[in-house]
C-alpha positions as CSV (number, residue, x, y, z in Angstrom):
1,M,-17.7,10.7,-3.1
2,A,-14.5,10.9,-1.0
3,Q,-13.8,8.1,1.3
4,Q,-13.2,8.6,5.0
5,M,-9.5,8.3,5.5
6,I,-8.3,5.7,8.0
7,D,-6.6,7.5,11.0
8,G,-2.8,7.7,10.2
9,V,-3.1,6.9,6.5
10,E,-1.4,9.5,4.4
11,I,-1.0,10.0,0.6
12,K,1.9,11.6,-1.2
13,R,1.2,12.6,-4.8
14,L,4.3,12.0,-6.8
15,V,5.6,14.5,-9.3
16,T,7.3,13.3,-12.5
17,H,9.8,15.5,-14.3
18,A,10.0,14.7,-18.0
19,D,12.1,16.0,-20.8
20,E,13.5,14.8,-24.1
21,R,15.9,12.4,-22.2
22,G,13.1,10.6,-20.2
23,A,11.6,11.1,-16.8
24,L,12.4,11.2,-13.1
25,T,10.0,10.6,-10.2
26,E,11.1,11.1,-6.7
27,L,9.4,8.5,-4.4
28,I,10.4,9.3,-0.7
29,R,12.8,11.7,0.9
30,R,14.0,11.4,4.5
31,D,12.7,15.0,5.1
32,D,9.1,14.2,3.8
33,P,6.8,15.2,6.7
34,F,4.9,11.9,6.5
35,F,8.0,9.7,6.5
36,E,8.9,8.0,9.9
37,G,12.2,6.5,8.9
38,F,14.0,3.9,6.8
39,G,14.1,0.2,7.6
40,Q,14.6,-1.3,4.2
41,C,13.3,-1.1,0.6
42,Y,12.1,-3.9,-1.5
43,V,10.3,-4.6,-4.8
44,S,7.5,-7.1,-5.3
45,V,6.5,-8.3,-8.8
46,S,3.1,-9.7,-9.3
47,Y,1.4,-11.0,-12.4
48,P,-2.0,-9.8,-13.7
49,G,-4.8,-10.8,-11.4
50,V,-2.6,-11.9,-8.5
51,I,-3.8,-10.9,-5.0
52,R,-1.2,-10.4,-2.2
53,G,-3.7,-10.8,0.6
54,W,-4.4,-9.4,4.0
55,H,-1.7,-8.8,6.5
56,Y,-0.7,-6.2,9.2
57,H,2.2,-5.3,11.3
58,K,2.7,-4.6,15.0
59,K,6.1,-2.8,14.7
60,Q,6.4,-1.3,11.2
61,T,4.7,1.3,9.0
62,D,4.7,0.5,5.3
63,Y,5.0,3.0,2.4
64,F,3.6,1.5,-0.8
65,T,4.1,2.7,-4.3
66,C,3.7,1.0,-7.7
67,V,6.2,2.1,-10.3
68,S,4.9,0.0,-13.1
69,G,1.5,-1.5,-13.8
70,M,-1.7,-0.8,-11.9
71,I,-2.7,-2.1,-8.5
72,K,-5.5,-1.6,-6.0
73,V,-4.6,-1.4,-2.4
74,P,-7.4,-1.9,0.2
75,L,-6.8,-1.1,3.8
76,Y,-9.0,-2.1,6.8
77,D,-8.6,-0.5,10.2
78,L,-8.3,-3.4,12.8
79,R,-7.2,-1.1,15.6
80,E,-10.0,-1.3,18.2
81,D,-8.8,2.0,19.9
82,S,-8.8,3.9,16.6
83,P,-11.4,6.5,15.7
84,T,-11.7,4.9,12.3
85,Y,-12.0,1.3,13.6
86,G,-13.7,-0.8,10.9
87,V,-13.2,1.7,8.1
88,V,-12.1,0.4,4.7
89,N,-10.0,2.5,2.2
90,E,-9.2,1.6,-1.4
91,F,-6.5,3.2,-3.4
92,F,-5.5,2.7,-7.1
93,M,-1.9,3.4,-7.9
94,G,0.6,2.9,-10.6
95,D,1.0,4.1,-14.2
96,D,-2.2,6.1,-14.1
97,N,-2.0,7.4,-10.5
98,R,1.5,8.0,-9.1
99,I,1.2,8.1,-5.3
100,V,2.8,6.7,-2.1
101,V,0.4,5.4,0.6
102,K,1.5,5.4,4.2
103,I,0.0,2.3,6.0
104,P,0.2,2.6,9.8
105,I,0.9,-0.1,12.3
106,G,-2.1,-2.3,12.9
107,V,-3.9,-1.5,9.6
108,L,-4.7,-4.6,7.5
109,H,-3.6,-4.3,3.9
110,G,-2.8,-6.1,0.7
111,F,-2.9,-5.4,-3.0
112,K,-4.1,-6.9,-6.3
113,N,-2.7,-6.4,-9.8
114,V,-5.6,-5.0,-11.7
115,G,-3.6,-4.3,-14.9
116,V,-2.7,-6.4,-17.9
117,T,1.1,-6.5,-17.3
118,P,3.2,-7.5,-14.3
119,C,3.1,-4.8,-11.6
120,Y,6.1,-3.6,-9.6
121,L,5.3,-2.5,-6.0
122,I,8.0,-0.8,-4.0
123,N,7.7,-0.8,-0.2
124,F,9.8,1.3,2.2
125,P,8.9,-0.3,5.6
126,T,10.2,1.4,8.8
127,Q,11.8,-1.8,10.1
128,P,14.0,-4.4,8.3
129,Y,12.5,-7.9,7.9
130,D,13.6,-10.3,10.6
131,P,13.2,-13.9,9.5
132,S,13.6,-15.1,13.2
133,D,10.8,-12.8,14.4
134,P,8.6,-11.8,11.4
135,D,6.4,-8.8,12.0
136,E,3.7,-10.1,9.7
137,Y,0.2,-11.3,10.8
138,R,-1.9,-12.8,8.0
139,I,-5.6,-13.2,7.5
140,P,-7.1,-15.1,4.5
141,Y,-7.7,-12.7,1.5
142,D,-11.3,-14.0,1.4
143,S,-12.1,-13.7,5.1
144,P,-15.8,-13.1,5.8
145,D,-14.7,-10.9,8.7
146,I,-13.5,-8.2,6.4
147,P,-16.1,-6.2,4.5
148,Y,-14.2,-6.0,1.2
149,S,-14.4,-7.8,-2.2
150,W,-11.3,-8.1,-4.3
151,D,-13.5,-8.5,-7.4
152,L,-13.4,-5.8,-10.1
153,K,-16.2,-3.4,-9.7
154,F,-18.1,-2.1,-12.7
155,T,-20.5,0.8,-12.4
């Protein structure tokens, strides 16, 4: 069953071009219709099982992709004026699902390494990080106010 997409969240399927030399995967282009603009780019490395818990931004949009390993990325719409207020999305990305997820301003997000090797998440936020005025608002990963479990689900 398809999940109801949080308002403003977009997915870009990545295309990998492979030949006898190796492979090339284009992540984001400035002319991508979903891309708002470049602030900075960074890579975050997390070990298996690590949760980088809930946070949101008031000024920046994030563009998450995982270039090595596998992660799950839950989103929770905190925006009271949003038509999808209270909706949860969950995306799996990395070696087995090459995508970029656009995470709008005000949408709570985090990620967990669900693989057996370190994961490498690349983010292209629309604003550079300002240590004197960080645009990062945190909520504990296990907050009872958020209807989400970080546990692995087996069906």
